C-alpha positions as CSV (number, residue, x, y, z in Angstrom):
1,X,-37.6,-1.6,36.8
2,X,-35.9,-4.8,37.9
3,X,-37.6,-6.7,35.2
4,X,-36.6,-4.2,32.6
5,X,-33.0,-4.3,33.8
6,X,-33.0,-8.1,33.8
7,X,-34.4,-8.1,30.3
8,X,-31.7,-5.7,29.1
9,X,-28.9,-7.9,30.6
10,X,-30.4,-11.1,29.0
11,X,-30.7,-9.3,25.7
12,X,-27.1,-8.2,25.8
13,X,-26.0,-11.7,26.7
14,X,-27.9,-13.1,23.8
15,X,-26.1,-10.9,21.3
16,X,-23.4,-12.8,19.3
17,X,-19.8,-12.1,20.2
18,X,-17.8,-10.1,17.7
19,X,-16.1,-12.7,15.5
20,X,-12.3,-12.8,15.4
21,X,-10.6,-11.7,12.2
22,X,-7.3,-12.5,10.5
23,X,-5.7,-10.3,7.9
24,X,-2.4,-11.2,6.2
25,X,0.2,-8.5,5.7
26,X,3.0,-8.8,3.2
27,X,6.1,-6.6,2.9
28,X,6.9,-6.1,-0.8
29,X,10.5,-5.2,-1.7
30,X,10.4,-2.2,-4.0
31,X,11.1,-2.9,-7.7
32,X,10.0,-6.6,-7.5
33,X,7.1,-8.5,-9.0
34,X,5.9,-9.5,-5.6
35,X,2.7,-8.4,-3.8
36,X,-0.4,-10.5,-3.2
37,X,-3.6,-8.7,-3.8
38,X,-5.1,-10.8,-0.9
39,X,-2.7,-9.2,1.6
40,X,-2.3,-5.7,3.1
41,X,1.0,-3.8,3.4
42,X,2.7,-3.1,6.8
43,X,3.6,0.5,6.2
44,X,-0.2,1.3,6.1
45,X,-1.2,-1.3,8.8
46,X,1.3,-0.5,11.5
47,X,0.7,3.2,12.0
48,X,-3.0,2.7,11.8
49,X,-3.0,0.0,14.5
50,X,-0.7,1.9,16.8
51,X,-2.6,5.1,16.2
52,X,-5.8,3.4,17.3
53,X,-4.4,2.6,20.8
54,X,-6.3,4.2,23.6
55,X,-5.1,2.3,26.7
56,X,-2.2,-0.1,26.2
57,X,0.5,-1.0,23.7
58,X,2.9,-4.0,24.4
59,X,5.7,-4.7,22.0
60,X,8.1,-7.7,21.9
61,X,10.8,-6.8,19.3
62,X,14.2,-8.1,18.2
63,X,15.5,-4.6,17.6
64,X,14.7,-1.2,16.1
65,X,16.3,0.4,13.0
66,X,15.2,3.7,11.6
67,X,16.4,6.3,9.1
68,X,15.0,9.7,8.5
69,X,12.4,9.8,5.8
70,X,12.1,6.0,5.7
71,X,9.0,3.8,6.4
72,X,9.8,3.3,10.1
73,X,9.6,7.0,10.9
74,X,5.8,7.2,10.9
75,X,5.6,4.0,13.0
76,X,7.9,5.4,15.7
77,X,6.2,8.7,15.6
78,X,2.9,6.9,16.2
79,X,4.4,5.1,19.2
80,X,5.6,8.4,20.7
81,X,2.3,10.0,20.1
82,X,0.5,7.1,21.8
83,X,2.6,7.4,24.9
84,X,2.2,11.2,24.9
85,X,-1.6,10.9,24.9
86,X,-1.6,8.6,27.9
87,X,-1.4,5.1,26.4
88,X,0.8,2.8,28.5
89,X,3.4,1.7,26.0
90,X,5.8,-1.1,27.0
91,X,8.6,-2.3,24.8
92,X,10.9,-5.3,25.2
93,X,14.1,-5.4,23.1
94,X,16.9,-8.0,22.8
95,X,20.2,-7.2,24.4
96,X,22.3,-8.7,21.6
97,X,20.9,-6.1,19.2
98,X,21.0,-3.0,21.4
99,X,23.8,-1.5,19.3
100,X,21.3,-1.3,16.5
101,X,18.4,-0.2,18.7
102,X,20.4,2.4,20.7
103,X,19.7,5.4,18.3
104,X,15.9,5.1,18.6
105,X,15.5,4.3,22.3
106,X,16.2,7.7,23.9
107,X,13.5,9.4,21.8
108,X,11.0,6.7,22.7
109,X,11.8,7.0,26.4
110,X,11.6,10.8,26.3
111,X,8.0,10.4,24.9
112,X,7.1,8.1,27.8
113,X,7.6,4.7,26.3
114,X,8.7,2.2,29.0
115,X,11.6,0.1,27.7
116,X,13.2,-3.1,29.1
117,X,16.1,-5.0,27.6
118,X,16.0,-8.8,27.8
119,X,19.2,-10.9,27.8
120,X,17.7,-14.0,26.2
121,X,21.1,-15.6,25.8
122,X,21.5,-15.6,29.5
123,X,18.0,-17.0,30.0
124,X,17.8,-19.7,27.4
125,X,20.9,-19.5,25.2
126,X,19.2,-17.7,22.2
127,X,17.7,-14.3,21.5
128,X,14.3,-12.5,21.8
129,X,13.5,-13.0,18.1
130,X,9.7,-12.7,18.1
131,X,8.1,-9.7,16.5
132,X,4.7,-8.8,17.8
133,X,2.7,-6.1,19.4
134,X,-0.7,-6.0,21.1
135,X,-3.1,-3.0,20.9
136,X,-5.5,-2.4,23.8
137,X,-5.5,-6.1,24.5
138,X,-7.8,-6.5,21.6
139,X,-5.7,-6.7,18.4
140,X,-2.3,-8.3,17.6
141,X,0.3,-8.0,14.9
142,X,2.8,-10.9,14.6
143,X,5.1,-11.7,11.7
144,X,8.5,-11.9,10.3
145,X,9.0,-8.1,10.0
146,X,11.5,-6.6,12.4
147,X,11.0,-3.1,13.6
148,X,13.3,-2.0,10.8
149,X,12.6,0.4,7.9
150,X,14.0,-2.2,5.5
151,X,11.5,-4.8,6.7
152,X,8.7,-2.6,5.4
153,X,9.9,-1.8,1.9
154,X,13.2,-3.6,1.1
155,X,12.7,-7.2,2.4
156,X,10.1,-9.8,1.6
157,X,8.1,-10.5,4.8
158,X,4.8,-11.9,6.0
159,X,2.7,-11.3,9.1
160,X,-0.8,-11.5,10.4
161,X,-3.2,-9.1,12.1
162,X,-5.4,-10.9,14.6
163,X,-8.5,-9.0,15.9
164,X,-9.4,-11.1,18.9
165,X,-9.4,-10.4,22.6
166,X,-8.5,-14.1,23.2
167,X,-5.5,-14.0,21.0
168,X,-4.5,-10.6,22.5
169,X,-4.8,-12.0,26.0
170,X,-2.5,-14.9,25.0
171,X,0.1,-12.7,23.4
172,X,-0.1,-10.4,26.4
173,X,0.6,-13.4,28.6
174,X,3.8,-14.1,26.6
175,X,4.8,-10.5,26.7
176,X,4.2,-10.2,30.4
177,X,6.5,-13.1,30.9
178,X,9.3,-11.5,28.9
179,X,8.7,-8.2,30.6
180,X,9.1,-9.8,34.0
181,X,12.2,-11.7,32.9
182,X,13.7,-8.5,31.5
183,X,13.0,-6.9,34.9
184,X,14.9,-9.6,36.7
185,X,12.2,-12.1,37.6
186,X,13.8,-15.6,37.6
187,X,13.0,-17.7,34.5
188,X,10.8,-20.2,36.4
189,X,8.6,-17.5,37.9
190,X,8.3,-15.1,34.9
191,X,4.9,-16.4,33.8
192,X,3.6,-17.1,37.3
193,X,0.2,-18.7,37.0
194,X,-0.6,-17.1,33.7
195,X,-2.0,-19.4,31.0
196,X,-2.8,-19.2,27.3
197,X,-6.1,-20.4,25.8
198,X,-5.5,-20.8,22.1
199,X,-3.8,-24.1,21.1
200,X,-4.3,-27.1,18.9
201,X,-7.0,-28.5,21.2
202,X,-8.7,-25.1,21.6
203,X,-8.7,-23.1,18.4
204,X,-10.8,-20.1,17.7
205,X,-13.0,-19.4,14.6
206,X,-12.1,-16.3,12.6
207,X,-12.8,-14.7,9.3
208,X,-10.3,-14.3,6.5
209,X,-11.3,-12.2,3.5
210,X,-14.9,-13.1,4.1
211,X,-14.4,-16.8,4.6
212,X,-14.2,-18.8,7.8
213,X,-11.2,-20.6,9.3
214,X,-10.0,-22.0,12.6
215,X,-6.7,-20.7,14.1
216,X,-4.5,-21.4,17.1
217,X,-1.2,-20.1,18.4
218,X,2.2,-21.6,19.2
219,X,5.4,-20.2,20.7
220,X,9.1,-20.9,21.2
221,X,11.3,-21.8,22.9
222,X,10.5,-25.1,24.4
223,X,10.9,-24.8,28.2
224,X,10.0,-21.1,28.5
225,X,6.3,-21.0,27.7
226,X,3.2,-20.3,29.7
227,X,0.9,-23.1,30.7
228,X,-1.4,-24.2,27.9
229,X,0.9,-23.0,25.1
230,X,1.8,-25.2,22.2
231,X,5.5,-25.2,21.1
232,X,6.2,-24.1,17.6
233,X,8.1,-27.2,16.6
234,X,5.3,-29.5,17.9
235,X,2.7,-27.5,15.9
236,X,4.9,-27.6,12.8
237,X,5.5,-31.3,12.9
238,X,1.8,-32.0,13.5
239,X,1.0,-30.1,10.3
240,X,3.6,-32.0,8.3
241,X,2.3,-35.3,9.7
242,X,-1.1,-34.4,8.4
243,X,0.1,-33.7,4.9
244,X,-1.5,-35.8,2.2
245,X,-0.6,-34.1,-1.1
246,X,1.5,-30.9,-0.9
247,X,3.7,-28.9,1.4
248,X,4.8,-25.4,0.3
249,X,7.1,-23.4,2.4
250,X,9.3,-20.3,2.3
251,X,12.0,-19.4,4.9
252,X,15.2,-17.4,5.2
253,X,17.4,-20.2,6.6
254,X,17.2,-23.9,7.1
255,X,19.7,-25.9,9.2
256,X,20.0,-29.0,11.4
257,X,22.6,-27.3,13.6
258,X,23.4,-23.6,14.3
259,X,26.3,-21.8,16.0
260,X,28.0,-25.0,17.1
261,X,24.8,-26.7,18.4
262,X,24.4,-30.4,18.3
263,X,22.7,-31.9,15.2
264,X,18.9,-31.8,15.5
265,X,16.7,-33.5,12.9
266,X,13.1,-33.2,14.2
267,X,11.9,-30.9,11.4
268,X,14.1,-32.5,8.7
269,X,12.7,-35.9,9.7
270,X,9.1,-34.7,9.4
271,X,9.7,-33.3,6.0
272,X,11.3,-36.5,4.8
273,X,8.5,-38.6,6.2
274,X,6.0,-36.5,4.4
275,X,7.9,-37.0,1.1
276,X,8.2,-40.7,1.7
277,X,4.4,-40.9,1.9
278,X,4.2,-39.3,-1.6
279,X,3.6,-35.7,-0.5
280,X,5.1,-33.2,-2.9
281,X,7.3,-30.8,-0.9
282,X,8.4,-27.5,-2.4
283,X,10.5,-25.1,-0.5
284,X,12.0,-21.7,-1.2
285,X,15.1,-20.7,0.8
286,X,17.0,-17.4,0.8
287,X,20.4,-17.2,-0.8
288,X,21.5,-15.9,2.6
289,X,21.4,-19.5,3.8
290,X,23.9,-20.7,1.2
291,X,27.7,-20.9,1.2
292,X,30.2,-23.0,3.1
293,X,28.9,-25.5,5.6
294,X,25.7,-23.5,5.9
295,X,24.0,-25.1,2.9
296,X,24.8,-28.8,3.4
297,X,21.5,-29.6,5.0
298,X,19.6,-27.7,2.3
299,X,21.5,-29.6,-0.4
300,X,20.9,-32.9,1.4
301,X,17.2,-32.2,1.6
302,X,17.0,-31.4,-2.1
303,X,18.4,-34.8,-3.0
304,X,15.3,-36.5,-1.4
305,X,12.6,-37.9,-3.7
306,X,9.5,-35.7,-3.8
307,X,11.3,-32.7,-2.2
308,X,12.2,-29.7,-4.5
309,X,14.2,-26.7,-3.2
310,X,14.7,-23.4,-4.9
311,X,17.1,-20.7,-3.8
312,X,15.9,-17.1,-4.1
313,X,18.1,-14.1,-4.9
314,X,16.4,-10.8,-4.9
315,X,17.9,-8.1,-7.2
316,X,19.5,-5.1,-5.6
317,X,17.6,-1.8,-5.8
318,X,18.4,0.3,-8.9
319,X,19.6,3.2,-6.7
320,X,22.3,1.0,-5.1
321,X,23.2,-1.6,-2.4
322,X,21.2,-1.5,0.9
323,X,22.9,-3.4,3.8
324,X,20.8,-6.2,5.4
325,X,18.1,-6.0,2.7
326,X,16.8,-7.4,-0.5
327,X,16.2,-10.9,1.0
328,X,13.4,-13.4,1.5
329,X,12.9,-13.1,5.3
330,X,9.4,-14.4,5.5
331,X,8.7,-17.7,7.3
332,X,5.6,-19.7,6.5
333,X,4.2,-23.0,5.3
334,X,1.0,-24.2,3.7
335,X,-0.2,-27.8,3.7
336,X,-2.7,-29.4,1.3
337,X,-4.1,-26.1,0.4
338,X,-5.8,-26.1,3.8
339,X,-3.4,-25.6,6.8
340,X,-1.2,-22.6,7.2
341,X,1.7,-21.8,9.5
342,X,3.1,-18.2,9.7
343,X,6.0,-17.7,12.1
344,X,8.7,-15.3,13.3
345,X,11.2,-18.2,13.4
346,X,13.7,-19.5,10.9
347,X,13.9,-23.3,10.6
348,X,16.7,-24.5,12.8
349,X,17.2,-25.8,16.3
350,X,18.2,-22.6,17.9
351,X,15.0,-20.9,16.9
352,X,12.7,-23.6,18.3
353,X,14.7,-24.6,21.4
354,X,16.5,-21.5,22.7
355,X,14.9,-18.4,21.1
356,X,11.6,-16.6,21.6
357,X,9.3,-17.0,18.6
358,X,5.6,-17.0,17.8
359,X,3.4,-18.6,15.2
360,X,-0.2,-18.5,13.9
361,X,-1.6,-21.8,12.7
362,X,-4.7,-21.8,10.5
363,X,-7.1,-24.5,9.3
364,X,-9.2,-23.4,6.3
365,X,-9.0,-22.6,2.6
366,X,-9.5,-18.8,2.9
367,X,-6.2,-18.5,4.8
368,X,-4.4,-21.1,2.8
369,X,-5.4,-19.3,-0.4
370,X,-3.4,-16.2,0.7
371,X,-0.3,-18.2,1.5
372,X,-0.5,-20.1,-1.8
373,X,-0.8,-16.9,-3.7
374,X,2.3,-15.5,-2.0
375,X,4.2,-18.8,-2.6
376,X,3.1,-19.1,-6.2
377,X,4.4,-15.7,-7.1
378,X,7.8,-16.6,-5.6
379,X,8.0,-20.2,-6.8
380,X,7.1,-19.3,-10.4
381,X,8.9,-15.9,-10.3
382,X,12.1,-14.6,-11.8
383,X,14.3,-14.7,-8.6
384,X,14.5,-18.4,-7.9
385,X,16.7,-21.3,-9.2
386,X,16.6,-25.0,-8.2
387,X,19.4,-25.7,-5.7
388,X,22.4,-27.5,-7.2
389,X,23.7,-30.1,-4.7
390,X,27.1,-30.2,-6.5
391,X,27.6,-26.4,-6.7
392,X,29.9,-24.6,-4.3
393,X,27.8,-21.6,-3.4
394,X,29.6,-18.4,-2.3
395,X,28.5,-16.3,0.7
396,X,26.1,-13.5,-0.2
397,X,27.2,-10.0,0.6
398,X,24.8,-8.8,3.3
399,X,26.4,-5.6,4.5
């Protein structure tokens, strides 16, 4: 009997571990030409992931915004159903956005969802801006989409599903630190002895649409990360320093200073250094980043040899204006058709130095192919125009 038992144990140990899997998820604004066939859609993915939870659901979100009959309703219903069937559901929300979240929180609490509010400005000077959730410590969603009905169907967004217990453990570590800080644990003790495992030195292999890639994780802000974690800005600069031929990127806003902060040029310098080496840099930035002093850094960058910048303006929905919608809100970069970088952070000092953010970094053509497909549809699409450094741009109406 002992020999049989030992044999079964050895046989189980010899079985290959289930490989990690990445799946890209793109929010496609209605009535636009966007929509990569290589990516899924969040309004299908989110309820499915949340509905699959059996033990735990941990969510780090900027805010919640729902309207009856809109795409967030099934997502919040799935959250409530999970809590009611015994899943431990924990949700961290940013204090600065509680006016927006207030309408949804009572119903979630009544269903059994545990909610904490984090004052990230008090902790680090910024906000809790990451958008991720972890299902059963086995699967993660992370991306630019806020927990907002508009982020699913009225805003251009990009995220990643990661099926990996290793990635799930790392995101849970970050979540646990935020949960502790939201509960009053001092900043220096929030992570305790917790560590993360996935970084540039220790990537994990994963499949993307049938192909193989390596991927790692990075987080913001600098100075409030668990041991072993790469910072987002370091990861981004490393990719730019590797660039040999092309850098393609898309982001909502780009700035060297924000909200009165000191000038900060780390990212700008890395982009300019790549261009100086002959790398062709092409960037798409939302029209929300233009107007007044906000666009001076974008205009300056566009004057640089080998750097081209286009401004994207999405058309309003035919049925009428929607506040805080119809915008390029996704944040990603692809380098040399090989390296990818998908983040929750806009490209400015506050996001990297004072604000919670998260990124997935990939190495491999199968992932880069998806990002290039999303980029190509935007770069060659009908909604972009090259930035004019001499033009006085007006502020876009957002609400």
